[in-house]
Every structure is written in C-alpha cells, then in structure tokens.
LUMVO-965723 format. One record per residue (C-alpha): residue in three letters; x, y, z; chain. Coordinates in steps of 0.1 Angstrom, whole numbers, plus 5000, padded with zeros to 4 digits. Example, Ala and Ser with C-alpha at 12.3 -4.5 7.8 and 13.67 -1.06 7.14 Angstrom:
<nodes>
NODE/code/u/v/w/unit
NODE/Ala/5123/4955/5078/A
NODE/Ser/5137/4989/5071/A
</nodes>
This chain:
<nodes>
NODE/code/u/v/w/unit
NODE/Unk/9214/7998/6762/A
NODE/Unk/9245/7977/6765/A
NODE/Unk/9234/7941/6763/A
NODE/Unk/9251/7908/6756/A
NODE/Unk/9238/7875/6746/A
NODE/Unk/9253/7848/6768/A
NODE/Unk/9252/7810/6762/A
NODE/Unk/9252/7788/6792/A
NODE/Unk/9263/7752/6787/A
NODE/Unk/9251/7727/6813/A
NODE/Unk/9264/7692/6806/A
NODE/Unk/9268/7659/6820/A
NODE/Unk/9303/7644/6816/A
NODE/Unk/9316/7609/6807/A
NODE/Unk/9349/7592/6815/A
NODE/Unk/9361/7600/6780/A
NODE/Unk/9378/7633/6777/A
NODE/Unk/9377/7634/6740/A
NODE/Unk/9340/7627/6740/A
NODE/Unk/9334/7655/6765/A
NODE/Unk/9355/7680/6745/A
NODE/Unk/9334/7671/6714/A
NODE/Unk/9302/7675/6732/A
NODE/Unk/9314/7709/6745/A
NODE/Unk/9324/7721/6710/A
NODE/Unk/9289/7710/6697/A
NODE/Unk/9271/7730/6724/A
NODE/Unk/9294/7761/6717/A
NODE/Unk/9284/7759/6681/A
NODE/Unk/9246/7758/6690/A
NODE/Unk/9250/7787/6713/A
NODE/Unk/9268/7807/6686/A
NODE/Unk/9243/7798/6659/A
NODE/Unk/9214/7811/6683/A
NODE/Unk/9233/7844/6685/A
NODE/Unk/9257/7841/6716/A
NODE/Unk/9285/7866/6719/A
NODE/Unk/9297/7850/6751/A
NODE/Unk/9297/7812/6760/A
NODE/Unk/9303/7799/6794/A
NODE/Unk/9311/7763/6802/A
NODE/Unk/9310/7745/6836/A
NODE/Unk/9339/7737/6859/A
NODE/Unk/9363/7710/6847/A
NODE/Unk/9340/7703/6817/A
NODE/Unk/9365/7680/6798/A
NODE/Unk/9364/7652/6825/A
NODE/Unk/9344/7636/6852/A
NODE/Unk/9346/7654/6885/A
NODE/Unk/9377/7634/6896/A
NODE/Unk/9381/7650/6931/A
NODE/Unk/9358/7625/6946/A
NODE/Unk/9389/7605/6954/A
NODE/Unk/9426/7611/6960/A
NODE/Unk/9443/7594/6931/A
NODE/Unk/9477/7604/6918/A
NODE/Unk/9467/7589/6884/A
NODE/Unk/9443/7618/6878/A
NODE/Unk/9471/7641/6874/A
NODE/Unk/9475/7627/6840/A
NODE/Unk/9443/7647/6830/A
NODE/Unk/9462/7679/6836/A
NODE/Unk/9477/7700/6807/A
NODE/Unk/9500/7731/6804/A
NODE/Unk/9484/7764/6794/A
NODE/Unk/9488/7770/6765/A
NODE/Unk/9484/7733/6757/A
NODE/Unk/9463/7707/6736/A
NODE/Unk/9430/7719/6750/A
NODE/Unk/9436/7755/6748/A
NODE/Unk/9444/7750/6711/A
NODE/Unk/9410/7731/6705/A
NODE/Unk/9390/7758/6724/A
NODE/Unk/9409/7786/6707/A
NODE/Unk/9397/7774/6674/A
NODE/Unk/9362/7770/6687/A
NODE/Unk/9361/7806/6700/A
NODE/Unk/9376/7819/6665/A
NODE/Unk/9353/7798/6643/A
NODE/Unk/9322/7807/6662/A
NODE/Unk/9332/7844/6668/A
NODE/Unk/9325/7843/6704/A
NODE/Unk/9342/7851/6738/A
NODE/Unk/9346/7817/6755/A
NODE/Unk/9350/7809/6791/A
NODE/Unk/9366/7775/6798/A
NODE/Unk/9377/7755/6830/A
NODE/Unk/9407/7734/6827/A
NODE/Unk/9431/7714/6850/A
NODE/Unk/9463/7732/6845/A
NODE/Unk/9498/7716/6849/A
NODE/Unk/9521/7743/6858/A
NODE/Unk/9550/7720/6864/A
NODE/Unk/9555/7686/6879/A
NODE/Unk/9537/7686/6913/A
NODE/Unk/9521/7719/6908/A
NODE/Unk/9487/7721/6894/A
NODE/Unk/9457/7745/6893/A
NODE/Unk/9419/7746/6886/A
NODE/Unk/9422/7774/6861/A
NODE/Unk/9395/7792/6840/A
NODE/Unk/9408/7802/6806/A
NODE/Unk/9390/7829/6786/A
NODE/Unk/9393/7832/6749/A
NODE/Unk/9387/7863/6728/A
NODE/Unk/9366/7861/6694/A
NODE/Unk/9398/7858/6674/A
NODE/Unk/9409/7828/6694/A
NODE/Unk/9435/7845/6715/A
NODE/Unk/9438/7839/6751/A
NODE/Unk/9423/7871/6767/A
NODE/Unk/9433/7859/6803/A
NODE/Unk/9431/7833/6829/A
NODE/Unk/9421/7829/6866/A
NODE/Unk/9433/7803/6889/A
NODE/Unk/9408/7792/6915/A
NODE/Unk/9417/7809/6948/A
NODE/Unk/9396/7790/6973/A
NODE/Unk/9401/7752/6974/A
NODE/Unk/9377/7730/6994/A
NODE/Unk/9386/7698/7011/A
NODE/Unk/9353/7680/7020/A
NODE/Unk/9341/7645/7017/A
NODE/Unk/9339/7638/6979/A
NODE/Unk/9355/7672/6972/A
NODE/Unk/9391/7666/6977/A
NODE/Unk/9404/7695/6958/A
NODE/Unk/9434/7703/6980/A
NODE/Unk/9450/7671/6969/A
NODE/Unk/9449/7683/6934/A
NODE/Unk/9449/7721/6932/A
NODE/Unk/9474/7746/6945/A
NODE/Unk/9454/7779/6955/A
NODE/Unk/9456/7805/6928/A
NODE/Unk/9482/7832/6927/A
NODE/Unk/9467/7855/6900/A
NODE/Unk/9446/7875/6923/A
NODE/Unk/9410/7888/6917/A
NODE/Unk/9414/7906/6883/A
NODE/Unk/9386/7909/6856/A
NODE/Unk/9396/7897/6822/A
NODE/Unk/9391/7924/6795/A
NODE/Unk/9373/7911/6766/A
NODE/Unk/9354/7925/6737/A
NODE/Unk/9321/7920/6755/A
NODE/Unk/9332/7935/6788/A
NODE/Unk/9354/7930/6818/A
NODE/Unk/9346/7895/6831/A
NODE/Unk/9350/7888/6868/A
NODE/Unk/9356/7851/6864/A
NODE/Unk/9358/7830/6895/A
NODE/Unk/9353/7792/6902/A
NODE/Unk/9329/7772/6921/A
NODE/Unk/9340/7773/6958/A
NODE/Unk/9349/7810/6952/A
NODE/Unk/9312/7816/6950/A
NODE/Unk/9307/7813/6988/A
NODE/Unk/9330/7843/6995/A
NODE/Unk/9318/7877/6994/A
NODE/Unk/9353/7890/6995/A
NODE/Unk/9361/7875/6961/A
NODE/Unk/9331/7889/6944/A
NODE/Unk/9338/7924/6960/A
NODE/Unk/9374/7924/6948/A
NODE/Unk/9363/7917/6912/A
NODE/Unk/9338/7944/6915/A
NODE/Unk/9364/7970/6929/A
NODE/Unk/9385/7961/6899/A
NODE/Unk/9361/7970/6875/A
NODE/Unk/9342/7938/6866/A
NODE/Unk/9311/7942/6845/A
NODE/Unk/9297/7907/6853/A
NODE/Unk/9305/7879/6877/A
NODE/Unk/9310/7844/6862/A
NODE/Unk/9311/7811/6881/A
NODE/Unk/9319/7778/6864/A
NODE/Unk/9308/7753/6889/A
NODE/Unk/9307/7716/6899/A
NODE/Unk/9284/7710/6929/A
NODE/Unk/9258/7686/6937/A
NODE/Unk/9242/7664/6964/A
NODE/Unk/9254/7631/6980/A
NODE/Unk/9225/7607/6978/A
NODE/Unk/9220/7600/7015/A
NODE/Unk/9212/7637/7022/A
NODE/Unk/9175/7642/7031/A
NODE/Unk/9152/7660/7008/A
NODE/Unk/9150/7689/7032/A
NODE/Unk/9190/7691/7035/A
NODE/Unk/9192/7690/6996/A
NODE/Unk/9168/7719/6994/A
NODE/Unk/9188/7739/7021/A
NODE/Unk/9220/7734/7002/A
NODE/Unk/9207/7744/6968/A
NODE/Unk/9188/7775/6982/A
NODE/Unk/9219/7786/7001/A
NODE/Unk/9240/7782/6968/A
NODE/Unk/9217/7804/6950/A
NODE/Unk/9211/7829/6977/A
NODE/Unk/9249/7834/6982/A
NODE/Unk/9254/7842/6945/A
NODE/Unk/9224/7863/6941/A
NODE/Unk/9236/7882/6973/A
NODE/Unk/9269/7890/6954/A
NODE/Unk/9248/7904/6926/A
NODE/Unk/9229/7927/6950/A
NODE/Unk/9259/7938/6971/A
NODE/Unk/9280/7947/6941/A
NODE/Unk/9252/7958/6916/A
NODE/Unk/9264/7932/6890/A
NODE/Unk/9247/7905/6870/A
NODE/Unk/9260/7869/6878/A
NODE/Unk/9263/7839/6856/A
NODE/Unk/9266/7806/6874/A
NODE/Unk/9270/7773/6852/A
NODE/Unk/9269/7741/6870/A
NODE/Unk/9271/7705/6857/A
NODE/Unk/9244/7680/6858/A
NODE/Unk/9242/7641/6860/A
NODE/Unk/9252/7614/6885/A
NODE/Unk/9290/7606/6888/A
NODE/Unk/9299/7575/6909/A
NODE/Unk/9325/7576/6938/A
NODE/Unk/9353/7553/6924/A
NODE/Unk/9363/7545/6960/A
NODE/Unk/9328/7534/6970/A
NODE/Unk/9332/7553/7002/A
NODE/Unk/9301/7576/6993/A
NODE/Unk/9273/7570/6971/A
NODE/Unk/9286/7595/6945/A
NODE/Unk/9274/7629/6936/A
NODE/Unk/9243/7639/6917/A
NODE/Unk/9252/7673/6903/A
NODE/Unk/9223/7696/6908/A
NODE/Unk/9224/7717/6877/A
NODE/Unk/9202/7748/6882/A
NODE/Unk/9226/7770/6862/A
NODE/Unk/9213/7805/6863/A
NODE/Unk/9217/7841/6855/A
NODE/Unk/9208/7868/6880/A
NODE/Unk/9205/7906/6875/A
NODE/Unk/9221/7933/6896/A
NODE/Unk/9193/7933/6920/A
NODE/Unk/9196/7895/6925/A
NODE/Unk/9165/7889/6903/A
NODE/Unk/9164/7855/6884/A
NODE/Unk/9165/7862/6847/A
NODE/Unk/9170/7824/6837/A
NODE/Unk/9173/7793/6857/A
NODE/Unk/9180/7757/6843/A
NODE/Unk/9166/7724/6855/A
NODE/Unk/9182/7702/6879/A
NODE/Unk/9187/7670/6859/A
NODE/Unk/9187/7679/6822/A
NODE/Unk/9216/7690/6799/A
NODE/Unk/9207/7725/6786/A
NODE/Unk/9223/7752/6765/A
NODE/Unk/9204/7783/6763/A
NODE/Unk/9210/7820/6753/A
NODE/Unk/9203/7846/6779/A
NODE/Unk/9201/7884/6772/A
NODE/Unk/9219/7904/6799/A
NODE/Unk/9216/7942/6801/A
NODE/Unk/9250/7955/6815/A
NODE/Unk/9236/7990/6816/A
NODE/Unk/9214/7982/6845/A
NODE/Unk/9242/7980/6868/A
NODE/Unk/9248/8017/6865/A
NODE/Unk/9211/8025/6873/A
NODE/Unk/9210/7999/6902/A
NODE/Unk/9243/8015/6918/A
NODE/Unk/9228/8049/6916/A
NODE/Unk/9197/8038/6937/A
NODE/Unk/9217/8015/6958/A
NODE/Unk/9252/8032/6962/A
NODE/Unk/9268/8005/6983/A
NODE/Unk/9303/8012/6970/A
NODE/Unk/9299/8048/6979/A
NODE/Unk/9289/8041/7016/A
NODE/Unk/9315/8015/7024/A
NODE/Unk/9335/8023/7055/A
NODE/Unk/9370/8014/7041/A
NODE/Unk/9386/8032/7071/A
NODE/Unk/9370/8005/7095/A
NODE/Unk/9377/7972/7077/A
NODE/Unk/9412/7965/7087/A
NODE/Unk/9404/7936/7108/A
NODE/Unk/9389/7918/7077/A
NODE/Unk/9425/7907/7070/A
NODE/Unk/9425/7886/7103/A
NODE/Unk/9416/7850/7104/A
NODE/Unk/9393/7857/7133/A
NODE/Unk/9388/7886/7157/A
NODE/Unk/9397/7870/7192/A
</nodes>
C-alpha cells in the first residue's frame, strides 16, 4: 500500500503579512508533529484576499521567486522534513505578476512551481487586474511523496486542467483555493455554489481515477471599496478518493489543520475497473481546441 499522510491547513488571514506567515509556520509544525509528510496551504495564504478591489498598491505584496517568502517556507519544509505546497504572489518583473504555487522538497529545495492558468474576473474576484495567466503548462511536480498535480482555485472548474495533469502522470490533484460567499446571496444560492464546487472537483477525481486535495481559506474579509458586503470564505477543505468519495471534509467557519491518510495505490485499482483513459476517443477531440463549435 502506497499511502501518504497529508496535512491540510485551513486558515483565516489578517492584514498583517508577517502574522499570517507566522501562523502558517505554526500550523505546518503542528501537521509535521502529527506525522504529515505533505502539507498543503491555501491560496494566497500570506495576505488577505486583495483581489476584491483593483488597487495598484497591492502589487507591493508581490515577491520574486526565489525571494524572501520562499526562503522562509524553504526553512519550514526542511526543519519539518515535509513536502510543502505554498501559494505566493509572484513578481516576475515590473508590471508582470503571477498567482504561483511553489512546492518545496523535504530538504528545503524548490521542487517546482505552477503559475495559475485560468484567471477569473468577477465582482469581488478581480484577478485579471493582478495576475498574468500562467505559462508553465500543466506539468506535475515530482517530489519524494509522488507527482503532485498542483492547480490553483479557478483552475478547479476546468476538466481540461485536471485531465492534462493526469495525462502527464500526476499521482494526486491539489487545489489551493480562496472562494466564498457574498453575504447577500440567498441560503439556497450559497448551498448551490458550495455543492457545485465540491461536485466539480470530485468529478475530476472520478474522471481521472486520482485523489484530490482542496484547501480553502475561511473567515470573513471586508471589501475595502464598500461596493460589496465582502466575502465569507466557505472553508470546507476536503480530500476525495479516486472514486470521488469524501475521505475528510472540514467545517465552513473554523480554522483547522488536520492529517488525512491517502492511499495512492487505489488509483491503480480504480483505473482497472473504470478504464476511462483507455476508452478516450483521442481521434475525435480536435474541436476541443476551438473556443466554441459554431
């Protein structure tokens, strides 16, 4: 049995970057002490979710990679002997920024990075103002705990992204996330949104025969512009198995760090009984490259 113990860190963030990083390091240590070999942090865990408004001052939060934050998290990975998945605001050069996941190996070295490919532009999620779409493709990051198919938040709605990672040999799909409700949404609408979010990612698990880790933030964050009533991030971080079964699910409104044991060997068995990759009609999919089939 090829199992890994994964630590998921679901946090609420404050306006103080140093405080957020210190909190993350503390939760990483807790996970490692509990036996984690892999720890996954949420999207943009070092700051508030600044994309609720378009503010050029927020670019000051961005850093080069490698840079100050990668140095900190490198030490955390090495000292705790874990593979660590982080989510950073990358400054590539003046005027060019990415939403970038950086993965550290147990020795603290950078195993690889992934730049978020799908960038949303919705009310309170003005990410196109801040982030250039990724240009590194869909390539799993090789680590000592397996090939990690790391994607980021809005990527989780796209079956193509999950499939590309699976076709490149990912052992697991990982989604650092920042998603929540606007307070004026009805209870029914909130439930539909949360259910759709989980169904989509569980569907990626089923279609590709792979486990999925999704780590969301929690807590309320005000809209600095006052245009909306802010975002209540819905938490519900979860792990699903290769048949879409829920292995662990966190609460909506609590900060949590927990260890989840994931059996990677189940993917082989599931793909034997559900051979979706075998039966793909790759000769008939050319039109998938079109925006729309008119």
